[in-house]
C-alpha positions in Angstrom: 137.7 110.2 86.8 139.9 112.0 87.8 138.2 112.8 91.1 138.8 108.9 91.5 141.7 108.9 91.7 142.4 111.7 94.0 140.4 109.6 96.5 142.3 106.6 95.8 145.5 108.8 97.0 144.2 110.6 99.3 143.0 106.4 101.1 145.9 105.1 99.9 148.1 107.8 102.7 145.7 107.5 105.6 146.3 103.5 104.8 149.6 103.7 105.0 150.0 105.4 107.9 147.5 102.5 109.8 149.6 100.2 108.1 152.5 102.1 110.0 150.6 102.6 113.4 150.3 98.8 113.5 153.2 98.4 112.3 154.4 99.7 115.6 151.9 99.4 118.1 152.2 95.2 117.6 156.2 95.3 117.5 155.7 96.6 121.2 152.9 94.4 121.9 155.0 91.4 120.5 158.3 93.2 123.0 156.1 93.0 125.4 154.6 89.5 125.5 158.4 88.0 124.8 160.0 90.0 126.3 162.4 90.5 123.6 164.0 93.1 121.5 163.1 94.3 117.6 166.9 93.4 116.7 168.2 91.7 118.9 171.5 92.7 117.5 173.7 95.6 119.0 175.6 96.6 116.8 172.8 97.7 114.4 172.2 100.5 115.3 169.6 103.2 115.8 169.1 103.9 112.7 168.0 100.5 111.9 164.3 99.8 112.9 163.0 102.9 111.7 164.8 102.5 108.0 163.3 99.3 108.1 159.9 100.0 109.1 159.3 103.2 107.0 160.9 101.2 103.7 158.6 98.9 104.4 155.7 101.6 104.6 157.2 103.2 101.7 156.1 100.3 99.2 152.4 99.7 100.8 152.1 103.4 100.3 153.7 102.7 96.6 151.2 99.8 95.6 148.1 101.1 97.9 148.5 104.0 95.4 149.0 101.3 92.0 145.8 99.6 92.9 143.8 102.7 93.6 144.9 105.0 90.7 145.6 102.7 87.8 142.5 101.0 87.1 139.1 102.2 86.0 136.5 103.3 89.3 134.1 100.9 87.6 136.9 98.1 86.9 138.1 98.2 90.5 137.4 94.7 92.4 139.0 92.9 95.8 142.3 91.2 94.7 143.6 88.5 97.5 146.5 87.9 95.8 148.1 91.1 94.9 146.8 91.6 98.6 149.3 88.7 98.8 151.8 90.0 97.4 152.3 93.3 99.0 152.3 91.6 101.9 155.1 89.2 101.0 156.6 92.7 99.2 156.4 94.3 102.4 158.0 91.5 104.3 161.6 91.2 102.5 161.6 95.2 101.9 161.3 94.8 105.8 164.4 92.5 105.4 166.5 94.0 102.8 166.2 97.0 103.9 167.5 96.3 107.3 170.5 94.2 105.9 171.4 97.0 103.7 170.9 99.8 106.9 173.4 97.9 108.6 175.5 97.6 106.3 175.8 100.5 105.3 177.1 101.3 109.6 180.0 99.0 109.7 181.1 98.8 105.3 184.7 96.5 106.1 182.3 93.2 107.3 180.0 92.7 104.1 178.5 89.9 105.1 177.3 90.7 108.4 174.5 93.1 106.5 173.8 89.8 104.5 173.2 87.6 107.7 171.3 90.0 109.3 169.0 90.4 106.8 168.8 86.7 106.6 168.4 86.6 110.0 165.3 89.2 109.8 163.7 87.2 107.6 162.8 84.2 109.9 161.6 86.7 112.7 158.2 87.6 114.3 159.1 91.3 113.2 159.1 91.0 109.4 156.9 88.7 109.4 153.7 90.8 110.9 154.8 93.3 108.6 154.6 91.4 106.2 150.7 90.0 107.1 149.7 93.8 108.5 150.3 94.5 104.3 148.2 92.5 103.7 145.2 93.5 105.9 145.5 96.9 105.2 145.5 96.3 101.3 142.6 94.3 101.6 141.0 96.8 103.5 141.8 99.7 101.5 140.3 97.4 98.3 137.3 96.9 99.9 137.3 101.2 100.8 137.4 101.3 97.8 135.2 99.2 95.7 132.6 99.9 98.9 133.1 103.4 97.6 132.4 103.4 93.8 129.7 101.1 94.0 127.5 103.3 95.6 128.0 106.7 94.2 127.2 109.3 96.0 126.6 110.0 99.5 124.8 108.2 102.2 120.9 108.9 101.9 118.7 108.0 104.9 116.1 106.2 104.0 112.8 109.4 103.6 115.8 110.5 101.0 116.2 107.9 98.9 113.9 107.7 95.5 110.6 105.5 95.9 111.6 104.8 91.9 115.1 103.1 92.8 
């Protein structure tokens, strides 16, 4: 049981790094294809983008660890609804972190941070961050369910018992 939870946590860390890599690569490709900047506000500062991506990644990591370690390995199932929740959460946290980080740079205009956050909700980049979280969560659940159902190392056909 403890071994299963350790495995689920380790796979969650790798899945969170996969999410980070997918988001960064897709942001770069979208930026090249549409000839736009990820953060289109020049007054936002250089740290707003990394804060937004970092907070969405932390949210995905926390939820993946919670999804993988909470249920017993025998009761683990693929849940598209949970994956959708993680995707929507990453989408909202991405925009909210942008508003908070943007507002921290200029505290004299608190409404500017709110406008920035709501502006990010409509951007293609926030949508991609949510979709990537959904896909990575589904893949994470698929890896865990497949591993826990097989139990043990893969075997060649000649290694298997004839009784199975």
